[in-house]
C-alpha positions as CSV (number, residue, x, y, z in Angstrom):
1,M,77.5,-26.3,23.1
2,G,73.8,-26.6,24.0
3,S,74.7,-28.2,27.3
4,M,77.2,-25.5,28.1
5,R,74.6,-22.8,27.3
6,R,72.0,-24.4,29.5
7,L,74.6,-24.7,32.3
8,L,75.5,-21.0,32.0
9,I,71.9,-20.0,32.0
10,S,71.3,-22.2,35.1
11,L,74.3,-20.7,36.9
12,A,73.2,-17.2,36.0
13,A,69.7,-18.0,37.3
14,V,71.3,-19.3,40.6
15,F,73.5,-16.3,41.0
16,L,70.6,-14.0,40.2
17,A,68.5,-15.8,42.8
18,L,71.3,-15.4,45.4
19,I,71.6,-11.7,44.6
20,V,67.9,-11.1,44.9
21,G,67.7,-13.1,48.1
22,A,70.6,-11.1,49.6
23,V,68.9,-7.8,48.6
24,L,65.6,-8.9,50.0
25,G,67.2,-10.1,53.2
26,A,68.9,-6.7,53.6
27,V,65.6,-4.9,53.0
28,V,63.8,-7.1,55.5
29,R,66.5,-6.6,58.1
30,Q,66.4,-2.8,57.4
31,G,62.6,-2.9,57.6
32,N,62.6,-4.8,60.9
33,S,65.2,-2.3,62.2
34,D,63.1,0.7,61.0
35,R,60.0,-0.8,62.6
36,D,61.9,-1.5,65.8
37,D,63.1,2.1,65.8
38,L,59.7,3.5,65.1
39,A,58.2,1.3,67.8
40,R,60.8,2.7,70.3
41,R,60.0,6.2,69.2
42,N,56.3,5.7,69.6
43,D,56.8,4.2,73.1
44,A,58.9,7.2,74.1
45,L,56.3,9.7,72.7
46,A,53.5,7.8,74.5
47,A,55.4,8.0,77.7
48,V,56.0,11.7,77.3
49,N,52.3,12.2,76.4
50,Q,51.2,10.3,79.4
51,Q,53.4,12.4,81.6
52,L,52.1,15.6,80.2
53,E,48.5,14.4,80.6
54,H,49.3,13.5,84.2
55,R,50.7,17.0,84.8
56,A,47.7,18.6,83.2
57,D,45.3,16.6,85.3
58,T,47.3,17.5,88.4
59,A,47.1,21.1,87.5
60,E,43.3,20.9,86.9
61,Q,42.8,19.1,90.2
62,F,44.8,21.9,92.0
63,I,42.7,24.6,90.3
64,D,39.4,22.7,91.1
65,H,40.4,22.4,94.7
66,S,41.6,26.0,94.9
67,S,38.9,27.8,92.8
68,D,37.1,29.1,95.9
69,R,40.3,30.7,97.1
70,L,41.3,31.9,93.7
71,L,37.9,33.5,92.9
72,H,36.6,34.6,96.3
73,G,35.6,38.2,96.2
74,T,37.0,39.0,92.7
75,L,33.6,40.1,91.4
76,A,31.9,41.0,94.7
77,D,28.7,42.9,94.3
78,R,29.0,42.8,90.5
79,K,26.1,41.9,88.2
80,V,26.7,39.7,85.2
81,L,24.6,38.5,82.3
82,V,25.4,35.2,80.6
83,F,24.8,34.8,76.9
84,T,25.0,31.4,75.1
85,T,25.4,30.7,71.4
86,P,23.5,27.9,69.7
87,D,26.4,25.5,70.0
88,A,27.3,26.2,73.6
89,D,27.4,23.3,76.0
90,V,24.9,23.8,78.7
91,A,27.3,22.2,81.2
92,D,29.9,24.9,80.3
93,A,27.3,27.7,80.8
94,D,26.2,26.2,84.1
95,A,29.8,25.9,85.3
96,V,30.6,29.5,84.3
97,S,27.5,30.7,86.2
98,A,28.7,28.7,89.3
99,A,32.2,30.2,89.1
100,L,30.7,33.7,88.8
101,T,28.7,33.1,92.0
102,T,31.8,31.8,93.7
103,A,33.5,35.1,92.8
104,G,30.7,37.0,94.6
105,A,28.8,38.1,91.4
106,S,25.1,38.0,90.9
107,V,24.1,36.3,87.7
108,T,21.1,38.4,86.6
109,G,19.9,36.1,83.8
110,R,20.8,34.0,80.8
111,V,20.1,34.8,77.2
112,A,20.2,32.0,74.7
113,L,21.0,33.1,71.1
114,T,19.3,30.8,68.6
115,D,20.3,29.4,65.2
116,A,18.3,32.2,63.5
117,F,20.4,34.8,65.4
118,V,23.6,33.5,63.7
119,D,22.0,32.7,60.4
120,A,23.3,35.1,57.7
121,T,20.1,34.5,55.7
122,Q,18.1,36.0,58.5
123,G,20.3,39.1,58.7
124,D,17.9,41.5,57.0
125,R,15.0,40.4,59.2
126,L,17.2,40.7,62.4
127,R,18.5,44.1,61.3
128,T,14.9,45.4,60.7
129,A,13.8,44.2,64.1
130,V,16.8,45.8,65.8
131,T,16.5,49.2,64.1
132,N,12.8,49.5,65.0
133,M,13.4,49.1,68.8
134,I,16.0,51.6,69.8
135,P,15.3,53.0,73.3
136,A,14.2,56.6,73.5
137,G,17.1,59.0,73.5
138,A,19.6,56.3,72.4
139,Q,21.5,55.8,69.2
140,L,23.1,52.8,67.7
141,Q,26.8,52.9,66.9
142,T,27.2,54.3,63.4
143,D,29.7,51.5,62.4
144,S,27.4,48.7,63.6
145,V,26.1,47.6,60.3
146,D,26.4,43.8,60.3
147,Q,23.8,41.7,62.1
148,G,26.1,40.6,65.0
149,S,27.2,44.2,65.8
150,L,23.7,45.6,65.5
151,A,22.1,43.0,67.7
152,G,25.0,43.3,70.3
153,D,24.7,47.1,70.3
154,L,20.9,47.0,70.9
155,L,21.1,44.3,73.6
156,G,24.0,46.2,75.2
157,L,21.9,49.3,75.4
158,A,18.9,47.4,76.8
159,L,20.7,45.0,79.2
160,L,24.0,46.5,80.2
161,N,24.2,49.5,82.5
162,D,26.2,52.6,81.5
163,P,29.8,51.8,82.7
164,G,30.4,55.4,83.7
165,S,27.3,56.2,85.6
166,G,25.9,52.8,86.3
167,A,22.5,53.9,85.1
168,E,20.1,51.8,83.0
169,R,19.8,53.0,79.5
170,A,16.4,51.5,78.8
171,T,13.2,51.5,80.8
172,G,11.7,48.3,81.9
173,Q,9.0,48.6,79.3
174,E,11.5,49.2,76.5
175,R,13.6,46.3,77.7
176,G,10.6,44.0,77.8
177,L,9.5,45.0,74.3
178,I,13.0,44.4,72.9
179,L,13.2,41.0,74.4
180,A,9.7,40.0,73.5
181,T,10.2,41.0,69.9
182,L,13.4,39.1,69.5
183,R,11.9,36.1,71.2
184,D,8.8,36.2,69.0
185,G,11.1,36.5,66.0
186,G,12.9,33.3,67.0
187,F,16.3,35.1,67.6
188,L,16.7,34.4,71.3
189,A,15.2,32.7,74.3
190,T,15.3,34.0,77.9
191,G,13.6,33.8,81.2
192,E,13.4,36.6,83.8
193,L,16.5,38.8,83.9
194,A,17.7,42.1,85.1
195,P,20.3,44.6,83.7
196,A,24.0,43.9,84.5
197,Q,27.4,45.6,84.4
198,L,29.2,42.8,82.8
199,A,28.6,39.9,80.4
200,V,30.0,36.5,79.5
201,V,29.3,35.0,76.1
202,V,29.7,31.2,76.2
203,T,30.2,29.6,72.9
204,G,31.0,26.0,71.8
205,S,33.6,24.2,69.8
206,G,33.3,26.3,66.6
207,A,32.3,23.3,64.5
208,Q,29.6,25.3,62.7
209,A,31.4,28.6,62.7
210,G,32.3,28.5,59.1
211,Q,28.7,28.2,57.9
212,D,27.5,31.6,56.7
213,G,30.1,33.4,58.8
214,Q,28.6,32.3,62.1
215,G,31.9,32.7,63.9
216,S,32.3,36.3,62.7
217,I,28.7,37.1,63.7
218,I,29.3,35.9,67.3
219,A,32.7,37.7,67.4
220,H,31.1,41.0,66.4
221,F,28.2,40.5,68.7
222,A,30.6,40.2,71.7
223,G,32.5,43.3,70.5
224,A,29.4,45.4,70.3
225,L,28.4,44.3,73.8
226,R,31.8,45.4,75.0
227,E,31.2,48.8,73.6
228,R,28.2,49.2,75.9
229,G,29.3,47.5,79.1
230,A,32.1,47.5,81.6
231,G,33.5,44.2,80.5
232,V,32.8,41.2,78.2
233,V,34.5,37.8,78.0
234,L,33.9,35.4,75.1
235,A,34.6,31.9,76.4
236,G,34.5,28.7,74.3
237,Q,36.0,25.3,73.8
238,P,39.4,24.8,72.1
239,G,38.0,24.5,68.5
240,S,36.5,28.0,68.8
241,S,40.0,29.5,68.7
242,R,40.9,27.9,65.3
243,G,39.9,28.7,61.7
244,P,36.6,30.5,61.4
245,G,35.8,30.0,65.1
246,P,34.4,33.1,67.0
247,I,37.4,33.3,69.4
248,A,39.8,33.1,66.4
249,Q,37.8,35.9,64.7
250,V,38.2,38.1,67.8
251,R,41.9,37.5,68.0
252,A,42.4,38.1,64.3
253,D,40.6,41.5,64.4
254,R,42.8,44.3,65.8
255,R,39.8,46.3,67.2
256,L,38.0,43.3,68.8
257,D,41.3,41.8,70.0
258,A,42.0,45.0,72.0
259,A,38.5,45.1,73.5
260,V,37.1,41.6,74.2
261,T,38.8,39.1,76.6
262,T,38.8,35.5,75.3
263,V,39.1,32.1,76.9
264,D,39.4,29.0,74.7
265,D,39.2,26.2,77.3
266,V,36.0,26.9,79.1
267,D,35.3,23.2,79.3
268,R,38.1,22.9,81.9
269,G,38.3,24.3,85.4
270,S,41.3,26.5,84.5
271,G,39.2,28.0,81.7
272,R,36.4,28.9,84.0
273,V,38.8,30.5,86.5
274,S,40.3,32.5,83.6
275,T,36.8,33.6,82.5
276,V,36.0,35.0,85.9
277,L,39.4,36.6,86.5
278,G,39.5,37.9,82.9
279,L,36.2,39.6,83.6
280,A,37.7,41.2,86.7
281,E,40.6,42.4,84.6
282,Q,38.2,44.1,82.2
283,L,36.9,46.2,85.1
284,D,40.5,47.5,85.4
285,G,40.6,48.3,81.7
286,K,42.7,45.3,80.7
287,T,42.1,42.7,78.0
288,G,43.7,39.2,77.7
289,H,43.5,36.0,75.7
290,Y,43.7,32.8,77.7
291,G,43.6,29.1,77.2
292,T,45.5,26.6,75.0
293,G,45.2,28.2,71.5
294,A,47.6,30.3,69.5
295,D,48.7,33.7,70.7
296,V,47.3,33.4,74.3
297,S,48.5,35.5,77.2
298,A,49.8,34.1,80.4
299,T,47.1,33.3,83.0
300,P,45.1,36.3,84.3
301,A,46.3,38.1,87.4
302,G,45.6,36.0,90.4
303,A,44.9,32.8,88.6
304,L,47.9,30.8,89.9
305,P,50.3,31.3,92.7
306,G,53.8,32.5,92.1
């Protein structure tokens, strides 16, 4: 009996081993099949991605080679100021300035906003400086209460000509005092400049936009500038159109969305062309949102053939 029991146990163990082996074999075969299928899918996606990248590069090359023709004369005899936020890439700002010049515009200066300008903890100090320097006979917008709107309103009065008459709204002495005070307060840096009709605000990737509402401050600054000038474009890199980024803040605000043109791929040739053509559209009373982010428009009028 004991021998029979040991035999049955041994046979059961053998059968169990065979069953486990069969199951494991099936799992391994299925796993290999799944891996092979996944590998094939990855290869297919990589091929599609490579094809899309090639098409995008081809389009960029076309735009780079055609930018002179696309932009020529679109901003002839227009004067444009370029503002940069603390995270803006200098190369982007330089490329935008070059594109504006290609379009026939005169870049009358560059104003660099500093970390203090977009620092919410410096808001009271900035608001105090702004409200003590209003040009004679001028008034700030009554709904401009946040630091971005107040500063944009003041700098719009000082640096952007009246869109209706083309007249300057601050004397040279008033303009000099405003800029000197904001420079001394650490809010901006600038060299020689002259008033303009239009403005471009070049921002970065939006990586710091969530800190103390920096994205919202920049968005409202651009909106306040637009209230005072003939046109404003806020141009940044793709990240600026997501989350708390300044371009995302503009597009999410009904009033700002209707007033400020945005471009979220200024680091590419197509984005710089869109920036210039978007500024030209602003002169015609049109607003658009261009680039690769969510809720963008088609390319601006004249950007691409056909």
